[in-house]
N, C-alpha and C positions, 0 to 999 in steps of 0.2 A: 063932779068933779072928784067924788070918791072913787067912782069907777076908772075915771082916767089916770089917778094918782097910782091905783093897786096895778094898771096896766104898765104903767112907766116902770114901777118896781119890777113887775114880772120880765119885762123886757132886759132891764138892767142885768136880772138873776143870770138871764139865758146867755147874755154877751159875755159874762165874766165869769160864769161857773165852769167853763171847760166843757159844756155839753156836747155830746155828739149822738149822732143817731145810732141803732142797731148796725152791727158789723156782722161779717161773715168770712171765713176763711176756705170755705168749700168752693171750688169752681165747678159748678154744676154741668158745663158745658164738656168737661172733661171726664165726667163719671165712667165712662166706657174704658177709661185708661187705667182706673184704681183696680187692685187686687184687694182680696178680703181684708188682708193686714192693713193696707193702706187705708182702707175705707174706715177701719176702727181708729185709725190714728185720726183722721179727720173728725169721727164723730167725738172723739175726745176733746180734739181741739175746739169743736164748737160749744162743748162744755165749758171750757175755760171762758168761752165769750160771754155765757149765760151768767157764770159767776161774777165776771168783771161787771157786767150790765147791772147786776144786783149790787154790788157795791158801790157803783156811780149813783144809784137810786138812793142809797143811804146817805151819801154825800151831798146829794141835792137837797134831800129833806134838812138837814142841818143848815146848809147854806141859805134855804130859804127861810128856816126858823130865824136867823140872826142877819137877814138882809137889811132890815132898818138900820142895822148898827155898821153897814158898809163904809160909810164915809169916815168914821172913826178907824182907821187901818189897824192900828194896834191892838185895839180891842177886839176888833172883828176877826183877826187873825189868831188871837189867843182863843177866842171862842169857838172858832171853827177848826181846830188843829185836828180833830179827829175826821172831818171832811176831807181835809189833806191825806191823811193816812189812808182813808178808803180809795182815794183816786190814784194815789201811788200803788197801792194794792192791786187795784183794778188794771193798772197799767201793766203791772207784772203778769197778771193772768192774760191779758191781750198779747203780751210779748211771747210767753209761752205758747199760745195758740198759734201764734204766726210762725214762731221756731218749728213746731211740729208740722205745720202744714207746709213749711217752705222746704223740710226735709223730705217729705213726700213728693213733693213737684219736682226737687232736684234728682231724686232717683229717677223719676221717670224722664226726665229732659236729657239727663247724662246718659241714661240706658236705652234711649230710642236708637233704633237705626234708621239713618237718613238716607233719602234718596236723592239729595241734593246737598253738596257739600256747603254752600253759601246758607242753606236753611240751618245746616249744623252749627256753623259758625256763630250765626245770629242767634239761634237759641241758647248755645252755651254763654255767649256775651251777655244775654238778657239774665240769664240763671246767676252768673257770676256777680253781676250789679245788684240783684236781688240779695243776694247772701250778704254782699257787704252792706247794704241799707239796714238789714235785719241787725247785724253786728253794731252798726252805728246807733240804732234805735236804743239798743241795750246801754251803750255808753252814755247816751245822752241822759238817761236816767239813773245811772249808776250812784251819783251824789245822794239823791233821794232815797235810792232803795238802802243804801247803807244806814240812813238816818230814819228809817221807817218805825223804828220801835223807841227813838228818842222823843218824847213828848215834849220836852223845853225846847228842843230844836224846832218842830213843827208849830210850836206856838209862837215863836218868833218869825219863822219864815214866811214871806208873803204868799198868797195865795195866787197872785197874778204869775210869780216867779215859777212856783209849781206847775200851775196850768199852761204856762209858755213852754216848760220842758216836756211837758205831756203832749203838747199839741206838737210840737217839732219831732218826737218820737213816733208819735201815731203816722205823722205825714211820711216819715221813713218807711215805716211798714206798710202803710198803703202804697208807697210808689213800688216797695218790692213786690207787693202781692201783684200789682198792674203787670209788673215786667215779666213775673213768672207766669201769669196767666197768658200774657202775648206769647210766650216761649211756647206754652201748652197749646197755643192755637197753631202754631208752626208744627208741632207733633202730630196734631189731628190731621194736619192738611197732608202728611206723609202717606197715607193710605190711599188717597186720592192720585196723589202723583205717582205713586208704584203702579196704580191701574192704568193712568194715562202713558206711563212709559212702557208699559207691557203692550198696549194696543198700539203705541208708536213702532216699536220694533216690529211687531206682526205686520202693520201696514206696509213698513220699509221692505219686508222680506217678501211679500206679494209682489210689491211693485219690481223689486229686483228679478224674481221668477219670471214675471210675464215679460220685463224688459223693453217696453214700448214707451214712447212720447206720452201716450194716453195715461198708462200705469203711473208713470212719474207725477204727471200733472195731478191725477186723482189723489196721490199722497200729498202734493203741496195743498191742494183744496181742502183736504181733510185734517192735515198737521201744519197751517203756516207758519207754526213757531216751532216745528217738529226738530228733533235731532239731527234728521239727515235732509233738511229742506236744501241746503247749499248743494249737497251731493245729488239729490234729485234735480235740480237747476242745471248741474253740470251734466249729467245724463241726457236729458232733453237737449241741451246743445249740441252733445256729440251725436246723438241719435238723428237729430235734425240735419247735422253736417253730412252724415251718411245717406240720408235720403236725398239731400240736394245733389250730392255725388251720383247717386244710383240713378238720378232722373236723366243724366246724359247717356245712360246705357240703353241702346236701341235694341229691343227684343221682340220676336214674333209672338211671343207667347206672355200670358198673365198667370202667375202661380198664386194660389190660394191655400189657406190651411183649414181643413175641416175638423170641427170640434166635436160635432154631435150629429145624429141622425135617428129619427123616430118617425113611427107609422103616424102618430099622431103630434099634432103642435106641442113644443114643450113651453111651459109657463117662463116668464121672464126671471123669476128668482133661482130657477134650476138653471139657467143659462148663465146667469150671474155668477154662480158657484164654480162656472168652469172658466168665464171670461168676465172680468168686472166691468168692462167697458161695454155694456150691452148694445149702445149705440152704434158701434162698429160692426155688430153681426148681421151678416147677410143671410136670408132665408130664401130658400129655394126647394120648390116641390117638384119631384121627378121620379118615376119608377115605383110610385106608391109610397115615397118616404119624403119627410121634409128633412131638407138638409140645411146644417148650419155652418158658415164659414166666415172667416175673418181674414183682414188684410189683402193686399194685392201687390205682388213682387215681380219686378221685371226679370228676375234671374232665380234660379232654381237653389242656388247657395243661399241667398238671402231666406227664402221660404224655409228651407231646411233648417237654418239657425234658429228661426222663430218657432218652428214646430218642436225642435229639442228643447226649447224653453218650456214649451207648453207640456212636453212629455214628462219633464223632471217635476212638472208643478202641479197643475189643475187638470190636465187632460191626457191621461196615461194611454190613450189610444189614438191621438191627433195624427193626421195624415195630410199629404199634399195633394191638391188637385190642379190641373193645367187646362186652361182656355186657349184658343187661339184668339187673333184680333177681332172677329167677329162674334166672340162670345159663345163659340162651340166648345163644349167639354172634350178633352182628348185623353188618351193614355199616355202616362208618363212614360217615357223610353230614354234610353241612355244619351242619345242626342242632345235632349232637353235638358239633361242633367249637368251638360256641359255649360249651359248659360248661367 
């Protein structure tokens, strides 16, 4: 029975003493964002946390000493006035820690270059809310902070009212910390967004240089939510319409564009550097050379337009070859160029 009695007393003490676990104000995930000066500020803020927790331990020791008198509220409040003082002082230290950390986080959040305007708006809004919450936490404790040296007042005021104010203030600070760390996560994500943005721009530029249905489809496949996806689909529709129109053109010749020739077979990665859609590359061996050609056009002008795109981008020595209907290669002449 004695063991059970002490357990109940201990439980009541924890519930009504305003006990909280250890706190921290340094967001370790964002350490890469802190400069040397900001790191020092955060280290000092952590020292305020340690000081606060030491004062809470002193308050708890006093409250434990007079726990049996808890039923007699007036007597208990009088005996534990120093505990209330320690808790108020601890809360001032906690507030100082959060204020210093919040100032560091605000510097980073406001000073960051954002690659997404929506991210900037969200991060700044979170930071503004956090600053307001920190200010609110200070106001919630203002009455008690002014009376911290008044022992007569502390003997009269109830522990529950002090602890309630502390709990509300701490809730505001912790909510502020949560909002600012969420904003810091947005900041951390900007580097990844910048990298993706650069890759997106490069892929779109390559697709435009090649200017084929396959190149635009490759872009869409690799960047389904890319900045230029709608433009890529538009270009596919446009090129498809041109192809459908050209199908009606009757020609005695087939024009292709040669992108490479070598005495030995070229590896796929080397060909991909010249033409990304390697599945469209045709290989032919003749006259002691492996010859690599792409596309089939019914008119010379179509082939020339495609060749010119390659000349400006990946194949500075691309040229046109022509075949008759039976697949025999011919010399390109002026008459063919009229097609």
